[in-house]
C-alpha positions, 0 to 999 in steps of 0.5 A: 500499500503506497501513500502520496508523499513529498520527497526529494529524488536522493532520498527516494533513490536511497530508499530504492536501493536499500529496499533492493535484495541487500545481497545483490547489492553487497556482492557487487561491492565485495571485489573492492573490500579487503581480505581483512574486511571480508573475514571480519564481515563473514567470520569462519562460524558464519561463511560468506557461502551461507550469506550467498546461497541462503540470501533471500531466506536470511533477508526475509527473517525478522532478526531485529525483533529478537531480544537476544538476551532473553531466554524465552525467545531461545525456542524461536532461535532454534526453529530459525537454526533448524530451518537454516540447516534444513535449507543448507542441506537442500542446497548441498544436495542440489549443488552440481559442483562436487567441490562446492558440495563438499565445502556445504557439507562441512559448513553444515556440520560447523553450523550445527554447533549453533545448537547449544547457543541458537541465540548466538546465531540470531545475534551473528546474523543480525549484526551481519545484516546491520554491518552490510546496510551501514557499509552500503551508506558509507560508499563502496571501498570503505573498510569495515574496520573503520565503520563499526555498525551502530548498536540500537542507534548509539555511537558508543556502546553501553558497558553492558553492550561492550560486555556482550560484545566481548563474550560474543567474540569469545564464544565465536572463538570457541566455535572456530576453534572447535570447527578447526578441530573437527576439520582436523579430524576430517583431514586425519580420516582423509589422509588415513584413507588415501594412505591406505589406498596408495599403492607402492610406486611402480611402472615407468613414469608414462605408465598411466598407473604410475601417473595415477599414483603420482597424483595420489601422492601429491594429494597426500602431501597436500592433505598432509600440508593442510593438516599441518596448517590447520593444526598450527592454526588450531594452536594459535587460536587456542592461545589468542582465545586464552589471552582474550579470555584473560582480558575479558575477565579482567574487565569483569572483575574490574566491573564488579569492583566498581559496583561494590565502590558505587555501593560504598559511595551510595552511603553518601547518597550517590546514585547506584544501580544495584541490578546484579543480572548483567554481572551474573550473566557475564560470569556465567558466560565467561565460565562456559568459555573457560570450561570449553577452552579447558576442554579443547586444551586437553583435546589438543594435548591429546592429539599433539602431545604434552608439549610445554605451551599446552601445559602453560595454557592449561595453568592459565585457564586453571588460575582464570577459573579460580579467580573467577569463582573466587570473585563471584561472591558479593554482599548484595545487602550490606549490614548496617555500618553502625551496629549496636551490640545486642541488637539484631541486623541482617545481611544478604550475600549473593553468589553469581555462579550459584546456578553452576554449583555442583548439586548435592551437599548444601553450601553453608556461608559463615560470617565472622567479624574482623578488625581493620588489620585483619581485613588488611591481612586478608589481601596477603592471603592470611585467614584471621584465626583470632575471634575478636567478636561474638557473632550470633546467627552467623551461618546461612545456606546458599538458596537458589530462587528459581524466579529471580534466578539468584543464589543468595544467603540471607542472615536475618538475625545476626547480632553482636553479643560482645566485641574485643577492642584493639588498643587505640592510639592517642585521642582515638575513640571507640567510634573511630574503630572500623571492623567488617564482617568476613563471609567465607564458604567452600563451593564446588562448581559443576565440572571442577574436580575440587572445592574452592574457598571463597570469601568477601568482606562487608563495607566497614562497620563501627560497633557501638554499645550505646545509642549516644554514640551512634552519631559520632559512629556515623561520622566515621562511616561518612568520612570513609565512604566519601573520601576513601579511594577505589581499590584501597587497603582496607580501610585506609582514608586520608586525614585531609580532603579538599573543600570541593569533595566536602561539599559534594559529600555534604550536599549529596548526604543531605539530599539523599537523607532528606529525599529532596531534589533540592541541594545545598547552593553556593551561599549554603556551602560558603556558610558551611565553609565559615563554620568549619573553618571558623573564619570568614572565608572568601574566594575559591575554596575548592582546594582548601583542606578539611581535616577529620578533626575539623569535621568531628573531632573538634567542637565548634568555637563556643559550642560543645558540639562538632561540625558533623553533630551540628549538621546531622542535627539539621538533616534530621529535622529537615527530614522529619519536620521541614521537608516540603519547606526545604524543597519549595525553597522557603527555607533559606537554611545555612546562612552566616551572620554577615550575609544575614545582615547584608540582606535584611538591613535595608528591609522594612520591619516584619521581613523574615527568613528561616535559618537553621540555628547555630546555637542548637542542634537540631533547630530552626530560627526565624530571623526578622527585622524588628524595631530597636530600642532607639526607634531604628531597626534591628535584626533579631532572632527567635528562639529556635524551634526543635523537632519536639516543638514542630511535632506539637505544632507545625512551622506554618502554623507558628508563622501565622501566629506570630504577629511581628513577622509579616513578609518572607524575604525579599517581600512576599506576604507570609499568608500567600507563602505559607497558607497551604501549611496552615492547619487551623490549629492555634498555637496562640498569638504571641509577640517575640517577647513571649518567646525569648530571642536568641543570639545569631 
C-alpha cells in the first residue's frame, strides 16, 4: 500500500536501493573489499557461502525483533537454526559442483554447533546485516574496520553492550577452534584413507598407473600440508582465545569492583544501580567459555602431545577459573554500617555463579567479625584465626531462587553479643574503630574436581554499645564512604580532603536523607565553610583542606558539639519536620551572620527568613527585622524551634501566629507563601517577648 508524499529524488533513490535485495548490492562491492574486511564481516562460524546461498531467506527473517538477552525467545531462535540447516542440506544436495557440495557439507556440520547457543546465531546474523547496511551507506570501498555497525542507534556502546560484544567474540572464537578441530579430524581421516589406498610406486613414468600413483602421492602431500596448517592455526587460535578470555575477565572483575565502590558511595547518597543480573550473566558466560577452552586444551594435548605450551595454557585457564570462582561472591545487601551490640541486623550475600554450583550437599556461608588489621591481612592471603567478636546466628545456606535466578544466603537475625577492642592510639575513640564482616564458604562448581574457598568482606562497620555513640560512629562511616579511594587497602582514608569534595559529600548526604531534589547552593556551602574553618572566607575554596578533626573531633568555637553533630541535627530536623518547606525553597537554611545582615538591613520591619540555628543542634529559627530601642531597626532571632516543638505544632501554624513577622524575604506576604501549610491549629498569638530571642 502506497501513500502520496513529498520527497526529494536523492532520498527516494537511497530508499529504493536499500529496498532492493541487500545481498545483490553488497555482492557488487565484494571485489573492492579487503581480505581483512571480508573476514571480519563474514567470520568462519558464518561463512560468506551461507550468506550467498541463503540470501533471500536470511533477509526475509525478522532478526531485529529478537531480544538476544531473553531466554524465552530461544525456542524461536532454534527454529530458525533448524530451518537454516535444512535449507543448507537442500542446497548441498542439488549442487552439481562436487567441490562446492563437499564444502557445503563441512559448513553444515560446523553450523550445527549453534545448537547449544541458537541465540548466538541470531546475534551473528543480525550484526552481519547491520554491518552490510552500514557499509552500503558509507560507499563502495571503505573498510568495515573503519565503520563499526551502530548498536541501537548509539555511537558509544554501553558497558553492558561492550561486555556482550566481548563475550560474543569469545564464543565465536571457541566455535572457530571447535570447527578447526573437526576439520583436523576430517583431514586425518582423509589422510588415513588415501595412505591406505596408495600403492607402492611401480611402472614407468609414462605408465598411466604410475601417473595415478603420483597424483595420489601429491594428494597425500597436500592433505598433510593442510593438516599441519590447520593444526598450527588451532594452537594459535587457542592461545589467542585464552589471552582474550583473560582480558575480558579482567574487565569483568574491575566492573564487580566498581559495583562495590558505587555501593560504598551510595552511603552518602550518590546514585547506585544495584542490579546484579548483567554481572551474573557475564560471570556465567565466562565460566562456560573457560570450560570449553579447557576441554579444547585437553583435546589438543591428546592429539599433539604434552608440549610445554599446552601446559602453560592449561595453567592459565585454571588460574582464571579460580579467580572467577573466588571473585563472584558479593554482599548484595550490606549490614548496617553502625551496629549496636545486642541488637538484631541482617545482610544478604549473593553468589553470581550459583546456578553453576554442583548439586548435592548444601553450601553453608559463615560470617565472622574482623578488625581493620585482619581485613588488611586478607589481601596477603592470611585467614584470621583470632576471634574478636561473638556473632550470633552467623551461618546461612546459599539458596537458589528460581524466579529471580539468584543464589543468596540471607542472614536475618545476626547480632554482635560482644566485641574485643584494639588498643587505641592517642585521642582515637571507639567510634573511630572500623570492623567488617567476613563471609566465607567452600564451593564446588559443576565440572570442577575440587572445592574452592571463597570469601568477601562487607563495607566497614563501626560497633557501638550505646545509642549516644551513633552520631560519632556515623561520622566515621561518612568520612570513609565519601573520601576513600577505589581499590584501597582496608580501610585507609585520608586525614584531610579538599573542600570541594566535602561540599559534594554534604550536599549528596543532605539530599539523600531528606529525600529532596533541592541540594545546597553556593550561599549554603559558603556558610558551612565559614563554620568549619572558623573564619570569614572568600575566593575559591575548592582546594582548601578540611581535616577529620575539623569534621568531627574538635568542637565548634563556643559550642559543645562538632561540625558533623550540628549538621546531622539539621538533616534530622529537615527530614522529619521540614521536608516540604525546604523542597519548595522556603527555608534559607544555612546563612552566616554577615550575609544575614547584608540582605536584611535595608528591609522593612516584619521581613523575615528561616535559618538553621547555630546555637542548638536540630533547631530552626526565624530571623526578622524589628524595631530597636532607639526607634531604628535591628535584626533579631526568635528562639529556635526543635523537632519536639514542631511535632506539637507545625512551622506553618507558628509563622501564622507570630504577629511581628509579615513578609518572607524579600517581600512576599507570609499568608500567600505559607497558607498551604496552615492547619487551623491555634498555637496562640504571641509577640517576640513571649518567646525568648536568641543570639545570632
